[in-house]
Backbone bond lengths (Angstrom), bond angles and torsions (degrees), N, CA, C in turn:
res aa  C-N    CA-C-N  psi(-1)  N-CA   C-N-CA  omega(-1)  CA-C   N-CA-C  phi
1 M - - - 1.443 - - 1.533 108.65 -
2 S 1.290 116.58 123.50 1.460 120.61 178.55 1.524 109.66 -106.21
3 T 1.310 114.65 151.94 1.462 118.93 178.36 1.516 109.46 -107.98
4 R 1.280 114.14 148.99 1.457 120.52 179.39 1.525 108.93 -82.55
5 P 1.325 118.69 132.14 1.463 119.56 179.10 1.523 111.18 -65.90
6 Y 1.323 115.42 143.25 1.457 120.95 -179.93 1.515 109.85 -89.59
7 R 1.323 116.43 125.18 1.464 122.61 174.69 1.507 108.35 -140.05
8 S 1.304 114.87 132.03 1.459 120.13 178.40 1.521 108.35 -129.04
9 S 1.301 116.67 114.80 1.460 119.64 -179.78 1.526 110.80 -66.10
10 V 1.321 117.08 -31.28 1.471 120.67 177.26 1.524 109.64 -65.80
11 R 1.322 116.89 -44.45 1.474 121.31 179.24 1.526 110.43 -64.73
12 E 1.311 117.38 -41.46 1.464 120.83 178.75 1.528 111.09 -63.17
13 Q 1.332 117.16 -39.35 1.458 121.30 178.74 1.531 110.13 -66.46
14 A 1.330 116.86 -43.50 1.468 120.77 178.80 1.525 110.78 -62.52
15 A 1.314 117.27 -41.01 1.465 121.15 178.46 1.520 110.61 -63.44
16 G 1.304 117.60 -39.64 1.462 121.39 177.78 1.515 112.07 -64.19
17 L 1.329 116.92 -40.94 1.463 121.08 178.07 1.533 110.70 -65.94
18 T 1.325 116.51 -40.45 1.468 120.70 177.84 1.519 110.09 -63.56
19 R 1.311 116.95 -44.39 1.471 121.72 179.65 1.530 110.45 -59.52
20 T 1.319 116.79 -43.79 1.460 121.31 179.52 1.530 110.69 -64.78
21 A 1.331 117.35 -43.03 1.462 121.21 179.53 1.525 111.06 -62.43
22 I 1.319 116.99 -40.50 1.467 121.36 179.27 1.522 110.50 -65.14
23 L 1.315 117.12 -46.79 1.466 120.21 -179.47 1.527 111.86 -64.34
24 D 1.323 117.04 -40.98 1.462 120.66 178.48 1.527 111.17 -64.16
25 A 1.333 116.52 -44.44 1.462 120.84 179.63 1.525 110.77 -64.10
26 A 1.317 117.41 -44.30 1.458 121.10 -179.86 1.524 110.89 -62.51
27 E 1.301 117.16 -45.06 1.464 120.61 -179.91 1.530 110.90 -60.55
28 R 1.329 116.01 -45.04 1.466 120.05 -179.84 1.528 111.44 -64.17
29 L 1.334 116.79 -46.15 1.464 120.47 -178.82 1.526 111.78 -65.96
30 F 1.320 117.68 -40.61 1.467 120.80 178.61 1.519 110.78 -62.95
31 A 1.328 116.77 -40.39 1.465 120.58 179.93 1.526 111.04 -67.42
32 E 1.326 117.09 -37.41 1.457 121.05 -177.72 1.527 113.56 -78.51
33 H 1.339 117.64 -37.35 1.460 121.00 -169.47 1.527 114.84 -122.48
34 G 1.312 117.83 -7.69 1.456 120.79 -176.66 1.523 111.33 88.14
35 Y 1.287 115.34 151.46 1.466 122.34 -174.82 1.525 112.36 -62.63
36 V 1.314 117.24 -42.27 1.464 122.13 -173.29 1.533 111.99 -67.38
37 R 1.307 118.33 -27.39 1.463 121.46 -173.69 1.527 113.73 -90.32
38 I 1.312 118.73 -2.10 1.463 121.78 -176.10 1.528 110.53 -106.32
39 T 1.324 115.64 131.67 1.465 120.87 178.60 1.531 110.03 -102.40
40 I 1.304 115.25 163.61 1.460 120.86 175.93 1.525 109.96 -60.18
41 A 1.316 116.76 -40.68 1.463 120.43 179.46 1.528 111.08 -60.71
42 R 1.315 116.76 -38.76 1.467 120.44 179.90 1.538 111.11 -68.38
43 V 1.311 116.63 -40.38 1.470 119.92 176.74 1.524 109.55 -63.71
44 A 1.321 116.98 -44.35 1.463 120.96 179.72 1.523 110.92 -60.36
45 E 1.322 116.58 -44.39 1.463 120.32 179.67 1.532 111.04 -61.91
46 A 1.324 116.70 -44.75 1.474 120.78 -179.70 1.522 111.91 -65.62
47 A 1.319 116.81 -29.36 1.466 121.45 -179.60 1.529 112.60 -92.37
48 A 1.330 116.73 -0.10 1.475 121.81 -176.05 1.531 110.50 55.49
49 A 1.330 114.40 45.58 1.461 121.50 179.48 1.521 109.01 -127.36
50 T 1.316 116.80 167.05 1.449 120.01 175.75 1.527 109.35 -82.80
51 P 1.319 117.67 150.45 1.473 119.55 178.44 1.527 113.21 -57.82
52 T 1.310 118.12 -29.08 1.464 119.61 178.38 1.526 112.07 -70.47
53 A 1.328 117.08 -21.34 1.458 120.43 177.40 1.519 111.30 -76.79
54 V 1.327 115.85 -25.25 1.448 120.70 -178.07 1.501 107.50 -80.68
């Protein structure tokens, strides 16, 4: 018995948007405050994402 692989184009699109939001937020925060002063939680908050997504 074989299983069909799960693929969701909606989920893939949402993941791409989240990835872009995280990268944009991180870039902005690093430029404003420096790399050492920014935490994952702060990037997640700025990107409206969960820390586990970052």
